[in-house]
N, C-alpha and C positions, 0 to 999 in steps of 0.2 A: 405203456404210452397211452392206450385207450382210456385207462383209469384216470390219468391226469387230465386228459382232454375233457372227460366227463365232469370231473371236479371243477375245472375252469368254467365249463358251460353252466353248471349249477350256480357257481358263485356269481357269474355274470347275470344270470336270470334273477337271482336274489337281489343283486345290486339294482337292476333295472326296475324291479317291483318297488324297492324302497325309494328309488328316485321318483317314480310315478306317484307314490303315496305322498312324498314330500311336496311334489308339485301340486297335488290336489289340496293338501293342507295349506300351502302358501297361497294358492288362489282363493281359498275360502277365507283366510285371514285378510287378504287384501280387499276382498269384496266387503267383508264386515267393516273394516276400517274406513273404506271409501264411503260407505253408506252413512257412517256416523259423522264424517268430517265434511261431507258435501252438502249437508243441510245448512242452508244459509237463509238469512232473513233479508228481504229487500231493504235497501237503505231508507226508503221513504217510511217504511214501517218502524224502523229504528228511530228515525227522527220524530215520528208521531209519538212513540212511546216515551222518548226523552222529554218531549213537550208536555205530555200528560203527567209524568212524574214531577216535573218542575212546577207545573200548575198546582198539583196536589200539595206540594211542599211550600207553596207560596213564593216561589222564586220567580223573579222577573229577569230571565237571562238576557233578553234583548236589550233591556235598559242598562243592565250591568255591562254588557259588551259595548254598547254605544258610548257609555261614560268612561270606559277604560282609556287611559292615556295612550296616545299613539307614539310609536317610536321608542318605547321602553323595552329593553331586553334584559334578561336575567344575566347574572354573572356567568352562568354556564354557557349561555348563548354567546356572550362576548368572548369567552375563552375559546369556544368552538370556532368562532369567526377568525380569531387571531391564529389559531392553529391551521385553519384552512388557508389563510393568506400566507403563512410561513411555508406551508407545503407547496403552494403555487410558486413562491419565490425560489425554493430549492429546486423545483422541477425546471424552472426557467434558466437556472445557472448551468444546468447540464447541457 
């Protein structure tokens, strides 16, 4: 009886050590991943970079956007609008 109790204790200790090791490994991995994914660039810097690239390429985004026709939607947008309306009608029927 004492032998089995000792074996169970040893197995439990081994399990706890493995669990602690896994916890440390998981924490290390989470820290590494969060440090790489939390690096963000402020929006104003992104806008400035886009403007610089556009300027270097000779693009005039403001003029192109100002001259774009208003109220035009792509076929995909029209289909999405139709599906949204259909879904709303179906919800209202219930």
